[in-house]
C-alpha positions as CSV (number, residue, x, y, z in Angstrom):
1,X,-53.2,75.1,-45.1
2,X,-54.1,75.7,-41.4
3,X,-57.0,74.6,-39.3
4,X,-58.2,75.2,-35.7
5,X,-59.0,71.5,-35.4
6,X,-56.0,69.6,-36.7
7,X,-57.3,66.4,-35.2
8,X,-60.3,66.4,-37.6
9,X,-58.0,66.1,-40.6
10,X,-56.1,62.9,-40.7
11,X,-53.4,62.8,-43.5
12,X,-52.8,59.5,-45.2
13,X,-51.4,57.0,-42.7
14,X,-52.0,59.1,-39.6
15,X,-54.7,56.8,-38.3
16,X,-53.0,53.5,-39.3
17,X,-53.6,50.5,-37.1
18,X,-52.0,47.2,-38.1
19,X,-53.1,46.1,-41.5
20,X,-55.5,49.1,-41.8
21,X,-53.8,52.3,-43.0
22,X,-57.0,54.2,-42.3
23,X,-58.7,53.3,-39.0
24,X,-61.3,55.7,-37.6
25,X,-63.2,54.1,-34.7
26,X,-65.8,55.9,-32.5
27,X,-63.3,55.7,-29.6
28,X,-60.5,57.3,-31.7
29,X,-62.9,60.0,-33.1
30,X,-64.4,60.8,-29.7
31,X,-68.0,60.1,-30.8
32,X,-70.6,57.4,-30.5
33,X,-71.4,55.6,-33.7
34,X,-69.4,55.9,-37.0
35,X,-66.3,54.1,-38.2
36,X,-64.3,53.8,-41.4
37,X,-61.3,51.6,-42.2
38,X,-59.3,51.0,-45.4
39,X,-56.4,48.7,-46.3
40,X,-54.3,47.4,-49.2
41,X,-54.1,43.7,-49.7
42,X,-51.1,42.3,-51.5
43,X,-51.6,39.4,-54.0
44,X,-52.5,36.3,-52.1
45,X,-53.0,38.1,-48.8
46,X,-55.7,37.3,-46.3
47,X,-57.2,39.6,-43.7
48,X,-59.5,38.5,-40.8
49,X,-62.3,40.9,-39.9
50,X,-64.4,40.6,-36.8
51,X,-67.2,43.2,-37.0
52,X,-67.9,43.1,-33.3
53,X,-70.7,45.7,-32.4
54,X,-70.5,47.3,-35.9
55,X,-72.3,46.6,-39.1
56,X,-70.1,47.3,-42.1
57,X,-70.0,47.4,-45.8
58,X,-67.0,46.0,-47.7
59,X,-66.3,48.4,-50.6
60,X,-63.6,47.4,-53.1
61,X,-61.7,50.6,-53.9
62,X,-59.2,48.9,-56.3
63,X,-59.2,45.3,-57.4
64,X,-61.5,42.4,-56.3
65,X,-61.8,40.3,-53.2
66,X,-63.0,36.9,-52.1
67,X,-64.9,37.1,-48.8
68,X,-65.7,34.1,-46.6
69,X,-68.3,34.7,-43.9
70,X,-68.6,32.4,-41.0
71,X,-71.7,30.2,-41.1
72,X,-73.2,27.5,-38.9
73,X,-71.1,24.5,-37.9
74,X,-68.0,26.1,-39.4
75,X,-69.5,26.2,-42.9
76,X,-68.5,29.5,-44.5
77,X,-70.5,31.4,-47.1
78,X,-68.3,32.6,-49.9
79,X,-68.8,35.8,-51.9
80,X,-66.8,37.1,-54.9
81,X,-66.5,40.9,-55.1
82,X,-65.4,41.7,-58.7
83,X,-64.4,45.2,-57.7
84,X,-63.0,47.6,-60.3
85,X,-59.7,49.1,-61.6
86,X,-60.1,52.2,-59.4
87,X,-62.7,54.4,-57.7
88,X,-62.8,56.5,-60.9
89,X,-63.8,53.4,-63.0
90,X,-67.5,53.4,-62.0
91,X,-69.5,51.7,-59.3
92,X,-68.5,48.5,-57.6
93,X,-70.3,45.6,-56.1
94,X,-70.3,45.6,-52.3
95,X,-71.0,43.3,-49.4
96,X,-73.0,44.2,-46.2
97,X,-72.0,42.4,-43.0
98,X,-74.1,42.7,-39.8
99,X,-72.7,43.1,-36.3
100,X,-71.2,39.9,-34.9
101,X,-69.9,38.7,-38.3
102,X,-66.6,36.9,-38.8
103,X,-65.1,37.2,-42.2
104,X,-61.9,36.5,-44.2
105,X,-60.9,38.8,-47.0
106,X,-58.5,37.4,-49.5
107,X,-57.0,38.2,-52.9
108,X,-55.8,36.0,-55.7
109,X,-52.1,35.1,-55.6
110,X,-52.1,35.6,-59.4
111,X,-53.6,39.1,-59.4
112,X,-52.6,42.6,-58.5
113,X,-54.0,42.7,-55.0
114,X,-56.7,45.0,-53.9
115,X,-57.7,48.0,-51.7
116,X,-60.9,47.9,-49.6
117,X,-62.8,50.5,-47.7
118,X,-65.0,49.5,-44.7
119,X,-67.5,52.1,-43.6
120,X,-69.3,51.0,-40.4
121,X,-71.7,51.9,-37.6
122,X,-72.3,50.6,-34.1
123,X,-75.8,49.2,-34.1
124,X,-76.5,49.2,-30.3
125,X,-79.6,47.3,-29.3
126,X,-81.9,47.2,-32.3
127,X,-85.6,48.0,-31.6
128,X,-86.8,44.7,-33.1
129,X,-83.7,42.7,-32.0
130,X,-83.2,41.4,-35.5
131,X,-80.1,41.9,-37.5
132,X,-80.1,42.6,-41.2
133,X,-78.8,39.7,-43.3
134,X,-75.5,39.5,-45.1
135,X,-76.2,41.0,-48.6
136,X,-74.2,41.2,-51.8
137,X,-75.1,44.2,-53.9
138,X,-74.0,43.9,-57.5
139,X,-72.5,47.0,-59.3
140,X,-75.4,47.2,-61.6
141,X,-77.8,47.4,-58.6
142,X,-76.1,50.5,-57.3
143,X,-78.2,53.6,-58.1
144,X,-76.1,56.4,-59.6
145,X,-77.4,59.9,-59.0
146,X,-76.2,63.1,-60.7
147,X,-76.7,65.8,-58.1
148,X,-76.4,69.6,-58.7
149,X,-75.6,71.2,-62.1
150,X,-72.9,73.2,-63.8
151,X,-69.7,73.4,-61.7
152,X,-71.6,71.9,-58.8
153,X,-72.4,68.7,-60.6
154,X,-71.3,65.5,-58.7
155,X,-72.0,61.8,-59.0
156,X,-73.4,60.0,-56.0
157,X,-73.3,56.2,-55.9
158,X,-76.0,55.1,-53.5
159,X,-75.0,51.6,-52.4
160,X,-76.1,52.2,-48.8
161,X,-77.9,55.5,-48.8
162,X,-80.8,56.0,-46.4
163,X,-83.4,54.9,-49.0
164,X,-81.6,51.6,-49.6
165,X,-82.9,48.9,-47.1
166,X,-79.6,47.3,-46.5
167,X,-78.4,48.4,-43.0
168,X,-79.8,49.1,-39.5
169,X,-77.9,52.4,-38.8
170,X,-75.2,52.9,-41.3
171,X,-75.6,55.4,-44.2
172,X,-72.8,55.2,-46.7
173,X,-72.3,56.5,-50.3
174,X,-69.5,57.3,-52.8
175,X,-69.2,60.7,-54.4
176,X,-67.2,61.7,-57.5
177,X,-66.4,65.4,-58.0
178,X,-64.9,66.1,-61.5
179,X,-61.8,68.3,-61.6
180,X,-62.7,71.9,-61.1
181,X,-66.1,71.2,-59.5
182,X,-67.5,71.7,-56.0
183,X,-69.6,69.1,-54.1
184,X,-71.1,68.9,-50.6
185,X,-72.5,72.3,-51.6
186,X,-74.2,74.4,-50.5
187,X,-72.8,73.9,-47.1
188,X,-75.2,71.8,-45.0
189,X,-75.5,70.1,-41.7
190,X,-77.1,67.2,-39.9
191,X,-76.2,67.5,-36.2
192,X,-79.6,68.0,-34.5
193,X,-82.7,65.9,-34.2
194,X,-85.5,68.0,-35.6
195,X,-88.3,67.7,-38.2
196,X,-85.9,68.8,-40.9
197,X,-82.6,67.4,-39.7
198,X,-81.0,64.1,-38.5
199,X,-78.2,63.9,-36.0
200,X,-75.4,62.1,-37.9
201,X,-71.6,61.9,-37.4
202,X,-69.7,61.7,-40.7
203,X,-66.4,60.5,-42.1
204,X,-65.0,61.6,-45.4
205,X,-62.3,59.3,-46.9
206,X,-60.7,60.9,-50.0
207,X,-58.9,59.6,-53.1
208,X,-57.5,62.1,-55.6
209,X,-56.9,61.2,-59.3
210,X,-53.3,61.9,-60.4
211,X,-52.2,64.1,-63.3
212,X,-51.5,62.7,-66.7
213,X,-47.9,61.7,-65.7
214,X,-48.8,60.6,-62.2
215,X,-48.5,64.0,-60.6
216,X,-50.2,64.0,-57.2
217,X,-53.5,66.0,-57.1
218,X,-55.1,68.0,-54.3
219,X,-58.6,68.9,-53.1
220,X,-60.0,71.1,-50.4
221,X,-62.6,70.5,-47.6
222,X,-64.4,73.0,-45.4
223,X,-66.3,72.5,-42.0
224,X,-67.5,75.2,-39.6
225,X,-69.8,75.0,-36.6
226,X,-72.9,76.8,-35.6
227,X,-73.0,78.6,-32.3
228,X,-76.0,76.6,-31.0
229,X,-74.5,73.2,-31.5
230,X,-71.0,74.4,-30.7
231,X,-72.2,75.4,-27.2
232,X,-73.9,72.1,-26.7
233,X,-71.0,70.0,-28.0
234,X,-68.5,72.2,-26.2
235,X,-66.3,72.5,-29.3
236,X,-66.0,75.1,-32.0
237,X,-65.0,73.8,-35.5
238,X,-63.2,75.8,-38.1
239,X,-61.6,73.6,-40.7
240,X,-60.3,74.5,-44.2
241,X,-57.8,71.9,-45.3
242,X,-55.9,70.7,-48.4
243,X,-56.7,67.0,-48.8
244,X,-54.5,64.6,-50.7
245,X,-54.9,61.0,-51.8
246,X,-56.1,58.7,-48.9
247,X,-56.6,61.6,-46.4
248,X,-59.6,61.4,-44.0
249,X,-61.7,64.2,-42.5
250,X,-64.0,63.9,-39.5
251,X,-67.2,65.9,-39.2
252,X,-68.7,65.6,-35.7
253,X,-71.0,68.5,-36.2
254,X,-71.3,71.8,-38.1
255,X,-71.8,73.0,-41.6
256,X,-69.7,71.0,-44.1
257,X,-68.9,71.9,-47.7
258,X,-67.7,72.6,-50.2
259,X,-65.4,69.8,-51.2
260,X,-63.4,71.3,-54.0
261,X,-61.6,69.3,-56.8
262,X,-58.7,71.1,-58.3
263,X,-58.8,71.5,-62.1
264,X,-57.4,68.4,-63.7
265,X,-57.8,66.1,-60.7
266,X,-61.1,64.3,-60.1
267,X,-61.9,63.9,-56.4
268,X,-63.5,60.9,-54.8
269,X,-64.8,60.4,-51.3
270,X,-66.4,57.6,-49.4
271,X,-68.9,58.9,-46.8
272,X,-69.9,57.0,-43.6
273,X,-72.6,58.4,-41.4
274,X,-74.5,57.2,-38.3
275,X,-76.1,58.6,-35.2
276,X,-78.3,57.9,-32.2
277,X,-81.7,57.5,-34.0
278,X,-83.2,54.1,-34.5
279,X,-83.7,54.6,-38.2
280,X,-81.6,55.7,-41.1
281,X,-83.1,59.0,-42.1
282,X,-80.8,61.5,-43.9
283,X,-82.3,64.9,-43.4
284,X,-80.1,68.0,-43.9
285,X,-80.5,71.8,-43.7
286,X,-78.5,74.2,-45.8
287,X,-76.5,77.2,-44.5
288,X,-79.0,80.0,-45.3
289,X,-76.2,82.3,-46.5
290,X,-75.6,79.9,-49.4
291,X,-78.8,78.0,-49.9
292,X,-79.8,80.3,-52.8
293,X,-77.3,78.6,-55.1
294,X,-79.7,75.6,-55.5
295,X,-82.1,77.8,-57.4
296,X,-79.5,78.5,-60.1
297,X,-79.2,74.8,-61.1
298,X,-82.5,74.6,-62.9
299,X,-81.0,76.7,-65.8
300,X,-77.7,74.9,-66.0
301,X,-76.8,71.6,-67.7
302,X,-75.2,68.8,-65.7
303,X,-71.5,68.2,-66.2
304,X,-71.2,66.0,-69.3
305,X,-68.2,64.2,-67.8
306,X,-70.5,62.4,-65.5
307,X,-71.2,59.6,-64.7
308,X,-67.6,58.8,-64.6
309,X,-66.5,55.4,-65.9
310,X,-70.1,54.0,-65.8
311,X,-71.3,52.4,-69.0
312,X,-74.9,53.0,-67.9
């Protein structure tokens, strides 16, 4: 699969930095706000995290974590993240950390280790000068939304969506696309500040469910730019890539979608978004050539396979 913007598709391991096998920073991406990291922790391993200028959410992708967050006079606050067997097992509990946090992530020496995703955003100088507090969100507090219908049905886990008052700038969600379905569809964009649109950079971190005997699965992702924003940004975007387990795709601007799950392989992605606005509005506009598809959903049932792995 070819792309005119190969630096926007980061295969698994391509952005590794130390313990992080996925490390997308604003500096590396060439933009201003959004970050996303991911790492595997072996049984009994400890990782130190200094959030610096970023606010972040710790999202267990596999397994559980103990997180100790630095408190006054060296007294740490301790949080247990129960996690889950995999991203396809249902929602997870998460932990929000504001900028300037010092944390230690650790796993039990008697367990199977863990994998954690860390979407983040530079907060800059907040209008009120007040940081959001550390917050643990339990799995059963995460709103699960079934979006679309028919073969466009997807599951969105809104642990830090724009309508959840948890962060200052960061917008982050998880999306499950069942095998054979399309998500992030119709193609949409959020790269201008208007009445109908928010300017937000976006990162997609993918995991792909294997076949019945462990065969590796694939998915596909599309991004393409509009002439107006392309001229202002000085960069055309034309991306159509095959994504595999633990790949990452950057969306600095442009229409993005669909994300396509191959038949037999569920597709997961963790989205992180942030931009220059003071608030956390998520306003999008659809590509007018494809927007009509929304009108077809009213007469179609939602995919009965969803929500995936969620007893609710």
